N, C-alpha and C positions, 0 to 999 in steps of 0.2 A: 803331188801328194800332200794331204793335210794330216798331221798327227795331232790327236786329241788325247790328253791325259785321262786315264780311266777314273772311275768314280769310287775307288777303293776296292774292297775284297768281298763285297756282297754281289751275287749274280743279279739280283733284282735291280740294283743300282745301275749296273752296266747294261743290262737289257733295256732299261728305261733310257739310258744314254743313247744306245743304238737307235731306238724308236724315235727319240727326239731329233737325232741327226737327220732322219729322213725328211723332216719338215724344216730343217735349218736353211736349206737352199744353197749349200756349197756346190760349186760347179766342178769340183775335182774329187778324185778318189780320197776317201777318208780312211785312216788306219788307226786302230786301237790295239793295244797289247795289255792284257790284264791277267791277274790271278785271283783266286777265290779262297776263302776259308773252306773247310771240307763241305762239299755241296753235291747233291744229286740233282742233275738237270734233266727234266723230262722233255721229250719232244712234244710238239703241239698236239698231236693226235693220240697221245698215250694215256693209259689208265694207271694212276698212281698206285693203286692197290696191287695191280698185276706186276708192276715194274720194280717197286721199291719194298725193301724190308723195313716197313715203317716203325716196327718195334725197335729194331737195331738203330735206325736213324734217330729216334727220340732218345734212346739210352745214351748214344754217343754224341748227341748234340750236333747232328748233321743237318744242314739246311736243305730243304726240298724246294726247288724252283722249277718253273716251266718257261720255256722259250716260245716264241711265235713261229719258229721254223719247224719243219718236220724232222724225221730222223729218229734215232734211238736215244735211250736214256744213257747218260754218261756220269761218271764220278770225277770231280775235280777237287784239287786242294792246292796248297801253296807250292807243291812240287810239280805242278802242271801249269801250262800257260794257255790262255784263251786269246785268240786274235779275231779281230772283226774288220771287215771292209764294208764301207757304205759307198755305193757307186750310183751317181745320178743318171737320169735319162736312159733308162733301160726298159725293155719290154717285159711283160708279165710271163717270164719263162724261168725255169730252173736250169742254170748252166754253171757248173763248177770250174770249168777249164781255166779261165783267165786268172782266177784267184788262187787255185792250186798251183798254177805255174809260178806265181810269185813266191809262195811258201816253199815249193820244191827247190826253186833256184836258191833261195836263202839258206835252206838246210844243206844243199849241196855245197854251197860256199863254205859252210862250217865243216865239211868233210864227211857228211853222212850219206851213205848209199841208199837214198830214198827211192821208193817205187810207189806209183799210184796203183791201188788195188780196188776193183769194183767201182761203184758209182761215186763214192765219197770218202774213201779211206786212204791213208798213207801208211805204208808198211816198210819194214826192213826185215829181210830174210823171212818173209811171209807172215810176220807178226805185226799187229796194228799198234801204232802209237798216236794216230791222229784220225779224228772223224770230223766231218764238215756238214753244214746245213745252211739253208738260206730261205729268205722270204722276200716278197715284194711289197712295197708301200710307197705311196706318193711318188710314183715313177722312179723309185730308187730300189736297188737290190741291197739287202743286208745279208752279207755272207759272214758266217762265223765258224771257227773251228777250234779244236783242242789239240794240245801237244803234251803227251806224257813225258816229262823229263825225269823227275824223281818222285813220282806219285806213290801213295801208299796202296799197293795192289791188293794187299790182304784186306784192307778196309773196303776197297772197291768191291771185292768178291763178296764180302759179308753184306754189303749194303744193297746190292742189286739182285733182282730176280731175273736171271738171264734165261730167255726162252730156249728150251732144249732144241726146238726146231732150227733156231739160228746156228747153234753149235753143230748140230748134225749136218746142216747145209754147208758149213765151212770145214767139216771133217775134223773137228776137234772136240775135246771132252770137257774143257774148263776155261774160265776166263784167264787163268794164269798161262795156259797154253796159247791163248789168242793174242795177248798184248805184251808190250815191253816198254821199258823206260829208256829214253835216249841217253841217259847218263851212263848206261852200259857201254856206250861208244865214245863218250866224252867224260871220262872219270875225273879229269883234273878240274872241271868247271863246277862251280856252285850253281844253284838255281838262278841267283841274281846275275851271275856272270853270263850264263846261257841266255837269259832274257835280253841283256844288253847287246850281246853279239847278234842275236836273232833280229832285234830291232834295227841294228845298223845294217845287217845284210838285206833287210827289206828296203831300207832307205837307199842303199846303193843302187837299187833297180829303178828308183823313182826320178833321179835327176835332182829336181828341186823339191825340198820338203819344207812346208810351213807349219810351225807349231801354233795351235789355237788353244788359248786358255779360257776355260769356262768362267763366265761372270757369275756374280751372285744371283742375278736374274735368271741366267741359264740354269743354274743348279736348282732354283726354285721350281722352274717348269719341269725339270727332270724328276724331281721328287714327287711332284703331283702325278706324273705319269706312273711312277713306281707305285704310289698308293692306290691309284685307280686300277692298274692292271697287274703288275708283276709281283706285288706284295699282297694281292687280294686272294684270300684262301679259296674263294669260288673259282678263280682262274687256275690256281695251282692244283686243286684237288677235285674240281668239278667234272671230271671225265668218267665217273664211275656209275654205271647204270645197274639196275636190278632187273635182269631179263632172263628169258627161259632157255634160249638156244645160243651156244657159243660156237663159232666157226673161225678157223684161222688157217693161213697158208703163207709160206715164205716164197715169194716170187723172185727168181734169180734176176738180179739187176734192178729190181723194184722194191724189195724189202718185205717186211712182215705186215700183213693186214689181218686184223681181228674184227669180227662182226658179232655183236650181241643183238639177238633178234627175238622179238616177241610176236608170235602169230596167233591170232584168235579168230576162229571160224572163217579161215581162209583169207583174212585181212592182216596186213602188216601193221600191227598196233604201234610198234616201236622198233627202231634200229639204231644202234650206236656203233660208230666206226672209229677204231683206233689202230695204231700201228706205228712203224718207223719209216713209212714211205715219204716221198718228197712231192709236194704239190702246193699250189696256191689256192686249192679248192676250199670253198666254204663248206666244210663238212657238216656243221650244225645246220646250215641252210638246206643241204641235200637231205639230211635226215628228216627234217620237217616236211619236205616235199614228198618223200617216200611214205611217210606215216599216213595210214588210212587207205593206201592203195591195195588192190587185190594182190595176193602173194603169188603171182604167176609171171614167168619170164616174159611173156608177150606184153604184159602191162609195165613191168619194171624196166625192161630193156630200153625203150625210147627215152625214159626219164634219165637213166644213167648215161645213155649215149649223148643226150643234149648237154648234160652237165660236164661230162668228161671231154667232149669236143671243145667246149669253151675253156675249161681249165683242166688240162690233163693231169693224171697221176703218172709220174715218171716211170716208164717201162712196165706199166700195167694197163691192159686194154679193157674196154667195156665187157668183152666176152669173157676175159679172165675173171673179172669181178663177178659176173653173173654165174660162172661155173662155181666160184667159191660160195656164193649166196644160196644157190639151188642144188649144188652137188652133194 
């Protein structure tokens, strides 16, 4: 295992570091552990206006960031930890198992009764404290997750627009009911102490750990990536269309999918796909291919089928997507 020191407390810096590590060429698993200033992190396919209370975020100086992986919007602050794994030589698939095993084992070593719930969450007593997401690039997988240790849950609740469909699907009525802080189970530890113990528990599973220090040249390349992608307002906020028809559905095991559709005289003029699903799908590319097609299942089905066979959406089939679009 290779451990790389994080780039500080800005999500955009650390997302750029992850991205840079996919082209660095390490031949071993890379591990990062980092925290952020109060931040709202959007999933790749999500609409900022739908997911974030932007007025609250601006008033309380919360950073809004977007990652390259799918999944839902999360709130992070100095009371929560983010972990990242970059693994080389992997196929273009979404697979959480090996990475969640490392984190579950580490937390179990700390005495926490952790359980994996659904596709990407970790829970204790049915309440979530960790979500995970990943994407592929340069024959590497980037897997990252969050851990609530002593996060400000009140601020999380105020900052996020949580879709009522997700709460209903999970049979709960509020964010407070859904999440918990790990400090409830480790009251004697500060956030810094928890981070140190977590890092060591991960190291204990690795055997040999090599520390890599970023050079000034490395940092310059990472900052260039940050400026080009992760600090670019078009990347962060550019998922918001102005369209006529909205459709959405929560797929068990697959996540929430939202479609913004504009149909004119029987033709699909525009479609915008957002949600917290997991895939390596080029959604913007699919949208461009679908635009201009006749809005009929017989026309749309083969296009969707071709794209989703090549790059599936986890636990959502072509027929399910068609049912949402035309239902």
